[in-house]
DSSP file (Angstrom, degrees, kcal/mol; ACC not computed):
  #  RESIDUE AA STRUCTURE BP1 BP2  ACC     N-H-->O    O-->H-N    N-H-->O    O-->H-N    TCO  KAPPA ALPHA  PHI   PSI    X-CA   Y-CA   Z-CA
    1    1 A X              0   0    0      0, 0.0    19,-0.2     0, 0.0     2,-0.1   0.000 360.0 360.0 360.0 140.2   12.2   -8.5    9.5
    2    2 A X        -     0   0    0      1,-0.1    17,-0.2    17,-0.1     2,-0.1  -0.404 360.0-105.8 -79.7 151.9   14.0   -8.1    6.2
    3    3 A X        -     0   0    0     -2,-0.1     2,-0.5    15,-0.1    15,-0.2  -0.375  26.9-141.2 -68.7 150.1   13.4   -5.4    3.6
    4    4 A X  E     +A   17   0A   0     13,-2.5    13,-2.8    -2,-0.1     2,-0.4  -0.980  22.3 177.1-117.8 123.3   11.6   -6.3    0.4
    5    5 A X  E     +A   16   0A   0     -2,-0.5     2,-0.4    11,-0.2    11,-0.2  -0.992   7.5 173.8-128.8 127.7   12.7   -4.6   -2.8
    6    6 A X  E     -A   15   0A   0      9,-2.6     9,-2.7    -2,-0.4     2,-0.1  -0.984  26.4-135.9-130.2 120.5   11.3   -5.3   -6.2
    7    7 A X        -     0   0    0     -2,-0.4     2,-0.1     7,-0.2     5,-0.0  -0.433  28.1-106.0 -73.9 149.0   12.6   -3.2   -9.1
    8    8 A X        -     0   0    0     -2,-0.1     2,-0.2     2,-0.0     5,-0.2  -0.343  34.9-173.1 -72.5 154.6   10.0   -1.9  -11.6
    9    9 A X        -     0   0    0      3,-2.5    20,-0.4    20,-0.2     5,-0.1  -0.713  47.8 -86.1-128.7-175.3    9.6   -3.3  -15.1
   10   10 A X  S    S+     0   0    0     -2,-0.2    -2,-0.0     1,-0.2     3,-0.0   0.813 130.2  29.1 -62.3 -28.4    7.5   -2.2  -18.0
   11   11 A X  S    S+     0   0    0      1,-0.1    20,-3.5    19,-0.1     2,-0.4   0.536 117.1  55.1-112.4  -9.6    4.6   -4.2  -16.5
   12   12 A X  S    S-     0   0    0     18,-0.2    -3,-2.5    19,-0.2    17,-0.3  -0.957  76.0-117.3-132.0 148.3    5.2   -4.3  -12.8
   13   13 A X        -     0   0    0     -2,-0.4     2,-0.3    -5,-0.2    15,-0.2  -0.304  31.5-102.1 -78.6 160.8    5.6   -1.6  -10.2
   14   14 A X  E     - B   0  27A   0     13,-3.3    13,-2.3    -6,-0.1     2,-0.4  -0.652  39.5-161.0 -75.3 135.9    8.6   -0.9   -8.0
   15   15 A X  E     +AB   6  26A   0     -9,-2.7    -9,-2.6    -2,-0.3     2,-0.4  -0.985  15.5 175.1-123.5 131.1    8.0   -2.2   -4.5
   16   16 A X  E     +AB   5  25A   0      9,-2.2     9,-3.1    -2,-0.4     2,-0.5  -0.967   1.5 176.4-133.6 119.5    9.9   -1.1   -1.4
   17   17 A X  E     +AB   4  24A   0    -13,-2.8   -13,-2.5    -2,-0.4     2,-0.7  -0.945   1.3 178.6-123.8 109.3    8.9   -2.4    2.0
   18   18 A X  E > > - B   0  23A   0      5,-3.1     5,-1.9    -2,-0.5     3,-1.1  -0.832   3.9-178.8-111.9  90.3   11.2   -1.2    4.7
   19   19 A X  G > 5S+     0   0    0     -2,-0.7     3,-1.0     1,-0.3    -1,-0.2   0.809  78.8  62.0 -62.9 -30.0    9.8   -2.6    8.0
   20   20 A X  G 3 5S+     0   0    0      1,-0.3    -1,-0.3   -19,-0.2   -18,-0.0   0.786 113.9  34.9 -67.2 -26.0   12.5   -1.0   10.1
   21   21 A X  G < 5S-     0   0    0     -3,-1.1    -1,-0.3     2,-0.2    -2,-0.2   0.203 110.0-120.1-110.5  13.6   11.3    2.4    9.0
   22   22 A X  T < 5 +     0   0    0     -3,-1.0    46,-3.4    -4,-0.2     2,-0.4   0.886  67.5 136.6  51.7  47.4    7.6    1.5    8.9
   23   23 A X  E   < +Bc  18  68A   0     -5,-1.9    -5,-3.1    44,-0.2     2,-0.4  -0.986  32.6 179.7-134.8 131.7    7.4    2.4    5.1
   24   24 A X  E     -Bc  17  69A   0     44,-2.8    46,-3.1    -2,-0.4     2,-0.4  -0.998  10.4-175.4-127.6 130.3    5.8    0.6    2.2
   25   25 A X  E     -Bc  16  70A   0     -9,-3.1    -9,-2.2    -2,-0.4     2,-0.4  -0.981  12.6-178.1-130.1 141.0    6.0    2.0   -1.4
   26   26 A X  E     +Bc  15  71A   0     44,-2.4    46,-3.1    -2,-0.4     2,-0.4  -0.981  19.0 169.5-135.4 121.5    4.4    0.9   -4.6
   27   27 A X  E     +Bc  14  72A   0    -13,-2.3   -13,-3.3    -2,-0.4     2,-0.3  -0.995  33.0  16.8-143.7 134.6    5.2    3.0   -7.7
   28   28 A X  E    S- c   0  73A   0     44,-2.3    46,-2.2    -2,-0.4    47,-1.0  -0.852  94.1 -19.0 119.2-148.3    4.8    2.7  -11.5
   29   29 A X  E     - c   0  75A   0    -20,-0.4     2,-0.5    -2,-0.3   -20,-0.2  -0.780  48.9-156.5-101.3 143.9    2.5    0.6  -13.7
   30   30 A X  E     + c   0  76A   0     45,-2.4    47,-2.2    -2,-0.3    50,-0.3  -0.862  48.7 114.3-127.9 100.2    0.9   -2.6  -12.5
   31   31 A X        +     0   0    0    -20,-3.5   -19,-0.2    -2,-0.5    -1,-0.1  -0.254  40.7 176.2-152.4  53.0   -0.1   -5.1  -15.2
   32   32 A X    >   -     0   0    0      1,-0.1     3,-0.5     2,-0.1     4,-0.1  -0.218  39.8-118.5 -65.1 154.4    2.1   -8.1  -14.4
   33   33 A X  T 3  S+     0   0    0      1,-0.3     2,-0.7     2,-0.1     3,-0.1   0.947 111.6  25.3 -55.5 -53.0    1.8  -11.3  -16.5
   34   34 A X  T 3> S-     0   0    0      1,-0.2     4,-1.6     2,-0.0    -1,-0.3  -0.829  73.9-177.7-116.4  91.3    0.8  -13.3  -13.4
   35   35 A X  H <> S+     0   0    0     -2,-0.7     4,-2.7    -3,-0.5     5,-0.3   0.827  80.6  55.3 -62.1 -34.3   -0.6  -10.8  -11.0
   36   36 A X  H  > S+     0   0    0      1,-0.2     4,-2.7     2,-0.2     5,-0.3   0.934 107.1  49.3 -64.9 -45.6   -1.2  -13.4   -8.2
   37   37 A X  H  > S+     0   0    0      1,-0.2     4,-0.5     2,-0.2    -1,-0.2   0.830 114.6  47.2 -62.5 -31.1    2.5  -14.4   -8.3
   38   38 A X  H  < S+     0   0    0     -4,-1.6     4,-0.5     2,-0.1    -2,-0.2   0.948 122.0  30.1 -75.0 -49.3    3.5  -10.8   -8.1
   39   39 A X  H  X S+     0   0    0     -4,-2.7     4,-2.6     1,-0.2     3,-0.3   0.787 102.2  74.2 -87.1 -28.3    1.2   -9.6   -5.3
   40   40 A X  H  X S+     0   0    0     -4,-2.7     4,-2.5    -5,-0.3     5,-0.2   0.912  98.1  47.2 -57.3 -46.7    0.7  -12.7   -3.1
   41   41 A X  H  X S+     0   0    0     -4,-0.5     4,-2.0    -5,-0.3    -1,-0.2   0.853 112.1  52.2 -62.8 -31.6    4.3  -12.6   -1.5
   42   42 A X  H  > S+     0   0    0     -4,-0.5     4,-2.2    -3,-0.3    -2,-0.2   0.935 110.7  46.5 -67.3 -46.5    3.8   -8.9   -0.8
   43   43 A X  H  X S+     0   0    0     -4,-2.6     4,-2.4     1,-0.2    -2,-0.2   0.910 112.1  51.1 -63.0 -42.4    0.5   -9.4    0.9
   44   44 A X  H  X S+     0   0    0     -4,-2.5     4,-2.4    -5,-0.2    -1,-0.2   0.894 109.3  50.5 -62.5 -40.2    2.0  -12.3    2.9
   45   45 A X  H  X S+     0   0    0     -4,-2.0     4,-2.3     2,-0.2    -1,-0.2   0.905 110.2  49.9 -65.7 -40.5    4.9  -10.2    4.0
   46   46 A X  H  X S+     0   0    0     -4,-2.2     4,-2.8     2,-0.2     5,-0.2   0.914 109.7  51.4 -63.4 -42.4    2.6   -7.4    5.1
   47   47 A X  H  X S+     0   0    0     -4,-2.4     4,-3.0     1,-0.2     5,-0.2   0.939 111.0  47.6 -59.2 -47.3    0.5   -9.9    7.1
   48   48 A X  H  X S+     0   0    0     -4,-2.4     4,-2.3     1,-0.2    -1,-0.2   0.902 111.8  51.2 -61.2 -40.8    3.6  -11.3    8.9
   49   49 A X  H  X S+     0   0    0     -4,-2.3     4,-1.8     2,-0.2    -2,-0.2   0.949 113.6  42.8 -61.2 -50.9    4.7   -7.7    9.6
   50   50 A X  H  X S+     0   0    0     -4,-2.8     4,-2.2     1,-0.2    -2,-0.2   0.908 113.6  51.9 -64.2 -42.2    1.4   -6.7   11.2
   51   51 A X  H  X S+     0   0    0     -4,-3.0     4,-3.0    -5,-0.2     5,-0.2   0.894 107.1  53.9 -61.4 -38.8    1.1  -10.0   13.1
   52   52 A X  H  X S+     0   0    0     -4,-2.3     4,-2.0    -5,-0.2    -1,-0.2   0.899 106.9  51.4 -62.0 -41.0    4.5   -9.5   14.5
   53   53 A X  H  <>S+     0   0    0     -4,-1.8     5,-2.0     1,-0.2     4,-0.3   0.937 114.1  43.5 -60.9 -46.5    3.5   -6.0   15.8
   54   54 A X  H ><5S+     0   0    0     -4,-2.2     3,-1.0     1,-0.2    -2,-0.2   0.906 113.8  50.0 -67.1 -41.7    0.4   -7.4   17.5
   55   55 A X  H 3<5S+     0   0    0     -4,-3.0    -1,-0.2     1,-0.2    -2,-0.2   0.821 112.2  47.3 -67.8 -31.0    2.2  -10.4   18.9
   56   56 A X  T 3<5S-     0   0    0     -4,-2.0    -1,-0.2    -5,-0.2    -2,-0.2   0.356 107.8-122.1 -95.4   6.5    5.1   -8.4   20.4
   57   57 A X  T < 5 +     0   0    0     -3,-1.0     3,-0.4    -4,-0.3    -3,-0.2   0.862  64.0 141.4  60.6  38.9    2.8   -5.8   22.0
   58   58 A X    >>< +     0   0    0     -5,-2.0     4,-1.2     1,-0.2     3,-0.6   0.192  26.2 114.1 -96.8  16.4    4.4   -2.9   20.1
   59   59 A X  H 3>  +     0   0    0     -6,-0.3     4,-0.7     1,-0.2     3,-0.3   0.861  69.9  60.0 -59.0 -37.7    1.1   -1.0   19.5
   60   60 A X  H >> S+     0   0    0     -3,-0.4     3,-1.2     1,-0.2     4,-0.7   0.905 101.1  54.6 -57.5 -42.9    2.1    1.9   21.7
   61   61 A X  H X> S+     0   0    0     -3,-0.6     4,-1.0     1,-0.3     3,-0.8   0.881 104.8  54.4 -57.7 -39.3    5.2    2.7   19.5
   62   62 A X  H 3< S+     0   0    0     -4,-1.2    -1,-0.3    -3,-0.3    -2,-0.2   0.567  89.9  74.8 -79.0  -7.5    3.0    2.9   16.4
   63   63 A X  H << S+     0   0    0     -3,-1.2     3,-0.2    -4,-0.7    -1,-0.2   0.883 112.5  26.2 -67.7 -36.9    0.7    5.5   17.9
   64   64 A X  H << S+     0   0    0     -3,-0.8     2,-0.3    -4,-0.7    -2,-0.2   0.560 129.8  45.8 -98.3 -11.9    3.5    8.1   17.4
   65   65 A X  S  < S-     0   0    0     -4,-1.0    -1,-0.2    -5,-0.2    -2,-0.1  -0.650  80.5-167.7-131.8  73.8    5.2    6.3   14.5
   66   66 A X        -     0   0    0     -2,-0.3     2,-0.4    -3,-0.2    35,-0.3  -0.195  30.9-103.8 -65.1 154.9    2.5    5.2   12.0
   67   67 A X  E     - d   0 101A   0     33,-2.4    35,-2.6    -5,-0.1     2,-0.5  -0.676  40.2-141.9 -74.4 128.3    3.2    2.7    9.2
   68   68 A X  E     -cd  23 102A   0    -46,-3.4   -44,-2.8    -2,-0.4     2,-0.5  -0.829  15.8-168.4-101.9 129.0    3.4    4.8    6.1
   69   69 A X  E     -cd  24 103A   0     33,-2.9    35,-3.4    -2,-0.5     2,-0.5  -0.973   4.3-169.0-116.8 123.2    2.0    3.5    2.8
   70   70 A X  E     -cd  25 104A   0    -46,-3.1   -44,-2.4    -2,-0.5     2,-0.6  -0.955   3.3-173.6-118.4 120.3    2.9    5.4   -0.4
   71   71 A X  E     +cd  26 105A   0     33,-2.9    35,-3.0    -2,-0.5     2,-0.2  -0.957  12.9 166.3-118.0 115.8    1.1    4.6   -3.6
   72   72 A X  E     +c   27   0A   0    -46,-3.1   -44,-2.3    -2,-0.6     2,-0.4  -0.606  19.3 164.9-125.0  68.2    2.4    6.3   -6.8
   73   73 A X  E     -c   28   0A   0     33,-0.4   -44,-0.2   -46,-0.2     3,-0.1  -0.731  25.9-175.1 -94.7 132.4    0.7    4.4   -9.5
   74   74 A X  E    S-     0   0A   0    -46,-2.2     2,-0.3    -2,-0.4   -45,-0.2   0.802  76.3  -8.5 -88.0 -35.2    0.5    5.6  -13.0
   75   75 A X  E     -c   29   0A   0    -47,-1.0   -45,-2.4    39,-0.0    -1,-0.4  -0.973  58.5-179.3-159.3 144.8   -1.7    2.8  -14.2
   76   76 A X  E     -c   30   0A   0     -2,-0.3   -45,-0.2   -47,-0.2     2,-0.1  -0.976  22.1-131.1-147.2 144.4   -3.1   -0.5  -13.0
   77   77 A X     >  -     0   0    0    -47,-2.2     4,-2.1    -2,-0.3     3,-0.1  -0.271  36.5 -95.9 -85.5 176.1   -5.3   -3.1  -14.7
   78   78 A X  H  > S+     0   0    0      1,-0.2     4,-1.4     2,-0.2    -1,-0.1   0.831 123.6  55.0 -65.4 -32.7   -8.4   -4.7  -13.3
   79   79 A X  H  > S+     0   0    0      1,-0.2     4,-1.2     2,-0.2    -1,-0.2   0.912 109.9  46.8 -65.8 -41.2   -6.5   -7.8  -12.1
   80   80 A X  H  > S+     0   0    0    -50,-0.3     4,-2.7     1,-0.2     5,-0.2   0.865 104.7  62.1 -66.3 -35.4   -4.1   -5.6  -10.1
   81   81 A X  H  X S+     0   0    0     -4,-2.1     4,-2.4     1,-0.2    -1,-0.2   0.867  99.8  54.7 -59.6 -36.6   -7.0   -3.6   -8.7
   82   82 A X  H  X S+     0   0    0     -4,-1.4     4,-1.8     2,-0.2    -1,-0.2   0.925 111.6  43.1 -62.8 -44.3   -8.3   -6.7   -7.0
   83   83 A X  H  X S+     0   0    0     -4,-1.2     4,-2.2     2,-0.2    -2,-0.2   0.836 111.2  54.2 -74.0 -32.4   -4.9   -7.3   -5.3
   84   84 A X  H  X S+     0   0    0     -4,-2.7     4,-2.6     2,-0.2    -1,-0.2   0.918 107.8  51.5 -63.0 -41.7   -4.6   -3.6   -4.4
   85   85 A X  H  X S+     0   0    0     -4,-2.4     4,-2.8    -5,-0.2     5,-0.2   0.914 107.6  52.6 -58.9 -42.3   -8.1   -3.9   -2.8
   86   86 A X  H  X S+     0   0    0     -4,-1.8     4,-2.3     1,-0.2    -1,-0.2   0.903 109.1  49.5 -60.4 -41.2   -6.7   -6.9   -0.9
   87   87 A X  H  X S+     0   0    0     -4,-2.2     4,-2.6     2,-0.2    -2,-0.2   0.929 112.4  47.2 -63.8 -44.7   -3.8   -4.8    0.4
   88   88 A X  H  X S+     0   0    0     -4,-2.6     4,-2.9     2,-0.2    -2,-0.2   0.896 111.1  50.4 -66.3 -39.3   -6.1   -2.0    1.5
   89   89 A X  H  X S+     0   0    0     -4,-2.8     4,-2.8     2,-0.2    -1,-0.2   0.917 110.8  50.6 -63.0 -41.7   -8.5   -4.4    3.2
   90   90 A X  H  X S+     0   0    0     -4,-2.3     4,-2.2    -5,-0.2     5,-0.2   0.940 111.7  47.1 -59.5 -48.2   -5.5   -5.9    5.0
   91   91 A X  H  X S+     0   0    0     -4,-2.6     4,-2.1     1,-0.2    -2,-0.2   0.930 113.1  49.8 -58.6 -46.3   -4.3   -2.4    6.1
   92   92 A X  H  X S+     0   0    0     -4,-2.9     4,-1.9     1,-0.2    -2,-0.2   0.897 109.0  51.5 -61.4 -42.5   -7.8   -1.5    7.2
   93   93 A X  H  X S+     0   0    0     -4,-2.8     4,-0.6     1,-0.2    -1,-0.2   0.910 113.3  43.7 -62.8 -43.1   -8.2   -4.7    9.3
   94   94 A X  H  <>S+     0   0    0     -4,-2.2     5,-2.0     1,-0.2     3,-0.3   0.808 108.9  58.2 -74.5 -28.5   -5.0   -4.2   11.1
   95   95 A X  H ><5S+     0   0    0     -4,-2.1     3,-1.7    -5,-0.2    -1,-0.2   0.904 102.8  54.0 -63.8 -39.9   -5.7   -0.5   11.6
   96   96 A X  H 3<5S+     0   0    0     -4,-1.9    -1,-0.2     1,-0.3    -2,-0.2   0.735 102.0  59.5 -65.3 -21.8   -8.9   -1.5   13.4
   97   97 A X  T 3<5S-     0   0    0     -4,-0.6    -1,-0.3    -3,-0.3    -2,-0.2   0.435 131.7 -90.9 -87.0   0.3   -6.8   -3.7   15.7
   98   98 A X  T < 5S+     0   0    0     -3,-1.7     2,-0.7     1,-0.3    -3,-0.2   0.435  82.4 133.8 110.7   0.2   -4.9   -0.6   16.8
   99   99 A X      < -     0   0    0     -5,-2.0    -1,-0.3    -8,-0.1     2,-0.3  -0.751  51.9-136.1 -85.2 117.1   -2.0   -0.3   14.3
  100  100 A X        +     0   0    0     -2,-0.7   -33,-2.4   -41,-0.3     2,-0.3  -0.539  28.9 179.9 -76.2 134.6   -1.8    3.4   13.2
  101  101 A X  E     -d   67   0A   0    -35,-0.3     2,-0.4    -2,-0.3   -33,-0.2  -0.923  21.6-155.7-132.4 156.5   -1.3    3.9    9.5
  102  102 A X  E     -d   68   0A   0    -35,-2.6   -33,-2.9    -2,-0.3     2,-0.5  -0.999  13.2-159.9-129.6 132.9   -1.0    6.8    7.1
  103  103 A X  E     -de  69 129A   0     25,-0.5    27,-3.2    -2,-0.4     2,-0.5  -0.964   2.9-165.6-120.3 125.7   -1.7    6.3    3.4
  104  104 A X  E     -de  70 130A   0    -35,-3.4   -33,-2.9    -2,-0.5     2,-0.6  -0.945   3.1-169.2-111.7 122.1   -0.5    8.6    0.7
  105  105 A X  E     -de  71 131A   0     25,-2.5    27,-2.8    -2,-0.5     2,-0.3  -0.945   7.6-162.2-116.2 111.5   -2.1    8.3   -2.7
  106  106 A X  E     + e   0 132A   0    -35,-3.0   -33,-0.4    -2,-0.6     2,-0.3  -0.697  13.1 171.3 -94.7 144.3   -0.3   10.3   -5.5
  107  107 A X  E     - e   0 133A   0     25,-2.2    27,-2.8    -2,-0.3     2,-0.1  -0.990  34.6-103.5-149.3 150.0   -1.9   11.2   -8.8
  108  108 A X  E >   - e   0 134A   0     -2,-0.3     3,-2.5    25,-0.2    27,-0.2  -0.432  47.6 -92.3 -73.8 146.2   -0.9   13.3  -11.7
  109  109 A X  T 3  S+     0   0    0     25,-2.7    -1,-0.1     1,-0.3     3,-0.1  -0.345 115.9  20.2 -54.2 130.2   -2.5   16.7  -12.1
  110  110 A X  T 3  S+     0   0    0      1,-0.1     2,-1.5    -3,-0.1    -1,-0.3   0.300  89.8 116.6  89.8  -9.9   -5.5   16.3  -14.4
  111  111 A X    <>  +     0   0    0     -3,-2.5     4,-1.7     1,-0.2     3,-0.2  -0.597  30.3 163.4 -92.7  76.5   -5.9   12.6  -13.7
  112  112 A X  H  >  +     0   0    0     -2,-1.5     4,-2.7     1,-0.2    -1,-0.2   0.812  69.3  61.3 -65.2 -30.3   -9.3   12.7  -12.1
  113  113 A X  H  > S+     0   0    0     -3,-0.2     4,-2.1     2,-0.2    -1,-0.2   0.937 106.2  44.7 -62.0 -46.1   -9.8    9.0  -12.6
  114  114 A X  H  > S+     0   0    0      2,-0.2     4,-1.9     1,-0.2    -1,-0.2   0.864 112.8  51.9 -68.2 -34.9   -6.7    8.1  -10.4
  115  115 A X  H  X S+     0   0    0     -4,-1.7     4,-2.1     2,-0.2    -1,-0.2   0.934 110.3  48.6 -63.6 -44.9   -7.8   10.6   -7.8
  116  116 A X  H  X S+     0   0    0     -4,-2.7     4,-2.6     1,-0.2    -2,-0.2   0.852 107.3  55.2 -65.4 -34.8  -11.3    9.1   -7.7
  117  117 A X  H  X S+     0   0    0     -4,-2.1     4,-2.7     2,-0.2    -1,-0.2   0.920 107.6  50.1 -63.3 -42.4   -9.8    5.6   -7.3
  118  118 A X  H  X S+     0   0    0     -4,-1.9     4,-2.2     1,-0.2    -2,-0.2   0.912 111.0  49.1 -60.5 -42.5   -7.8    6.8   -4.3
  119  119 A X  H  X S+     0   0    0     -4,-2.1     4,-2.3     2,-0.2    -2,-0.2   0.901 111.0  50.5 -62.7 -40.8  -11.0    8.2   -2.8
  120  120 A X  H  X S+     0   0    0     -4,-2.6     4,-2.4     2,-0.2    -2,-0.2   0.925 110.8  47.5 -64.9 -45.0  -12.9    5.0   -3.5
  121  121 A X  H  X S+     0   0    0     -4,-2.7     4,-1.6     1,-0.2    -1,-0.2   0.909 111.1  53.1 -61.5 -40.6  -10.2    2.9   -1.8
  122  122 A X  H  X>S+     0   0    0     -4,-2.2     5,-1.7    -5,-0.2     4,-0.8   0.918 111.6  44.3 -60.3 -45.4  -10.2    5.3    1.1
  123  123 A X  H  <5S+     0   0    0     -4,-2.3     3,-0.3     1,-0.2    -1,-0.2   0.863 106.9  61.7 -66.5 -36.5  -13.9    5.0    1.6
  124  124 A X  H  <5S+     0   0    0     -4,-2.4    -1,-0.2     1,-0.2    -2,-0.2   0.879 117.5  27.6 -59.4 -39.6  -13.7    1.2    1.1
  125  125 A X  H  <5S-     0   0    0     -4,-1.6    -1,-0.2     2,-0.2    -2,-0.2   0.410 104.5-124.4-105.6   1.9  -11.5    0.8    4.2
  126  126 A X  T  <5S+     0   0    0     -4,-0.8     2,-0.4    -3,-0.3    -3,-0.2   0.877  70.5 123.5  57.2  42.0  -12.8    3.9    6.1
  127  127 A X      < -     0   0    0     -5,-1.7     2,-0.3    -6,-0.2    -1,-0.2  -0.995  65.2-120.4-128.5 124.1   -9.3    5.3    6.5
  128  128 A X        -     0   0    0     -2,-0.4   -25,-0.5    -3,-0.1     2,-0.3  -0.470  26.6-147.4 -67.7 128.4   -8.7    8.8    5.1
  129  129 A X  E     -e  103   0A   0     -2,-0.3     2,-0.9   -11,-0.1   -25,-0.2  -0.664  15.9-123.1 -88.0 148.8   -6.0    8.9    2.4
  130  130 A X  E     -e  104   0A   0    -27,-3.2   -25,-2.5    -2,-0.3     2,-0.5  -0.858  31.7-152.8 -87.0 104.7   -3.7   11.9    2.0
  131  131 A X  E     -e  105   0A   0     -2,-0.9     2,-0.5   -27,-0.2   -25,-0.2  -0.718  12.9-169.3 -85.2 124.8   -4.4   12.6   -1.7
  132  132 A X  E     -e  106   0A   0    -27,-2.8   -25,-2.2    -2,-0.5     2,-0.4  -0.948  10.5-151.6-124.8 114.5   -1.4   14.3   -3.3
  133  133 A X  E     -e  107   0A   0     -2,-0.5     2,-0.6   -27,-0.2   -25,-0.2  -0.686  10.3-150.8 -84.3 133.1   -1.6   15.9   -6.7
  134  134 A X  E     -e  108   0A   0    -27,-2.8   -25,-2.7    -2,-0.4     2,-0.2  -0.914  10.3-138.6-107.1 121.1    1.7   15.9   -8.6
  135  135 A X              0   0    0     -2,-0.6   -27,-0.0   -27,-0.2   -25,-0.0  -0.544 360.0 360.0 -77.2 142.0    2.2   18.7  -11.1
  136  136 A X              0   0    0     -2,-0.2    -1,-0.1   -27,-0.0   -28,-0.0   0.434 360.0 360.0 -98.5 360.0    3.8   17.8  -14.4
């Protein structure tokens, strides 16, 4: 499966999905003009990736090599929050099917709102996030 790279803009986050290294990153601000057009292809690529793992019986490999999800969001609007929720639900569903994942949620020191959002997403899908405070 091919890598997905989307460079950040003033309104959209940088996306890096490197399936060969089991790594997904989302970084920056998320308030794209058409949030559905931005996130739908990302969600579809993740679904195909997870389905491929299940179809090819590679679950054993992922027990020692979890898929890593890194979220370093500075800001996201309510429309983006819906699609982020969709991504987390997708991750949670495939985790329940046996694909091991690790989720890293970064937030700036003093940004309690962003920390709490990470905690809320973690509770929503019942997967503990690694909450990482970044000092400024």
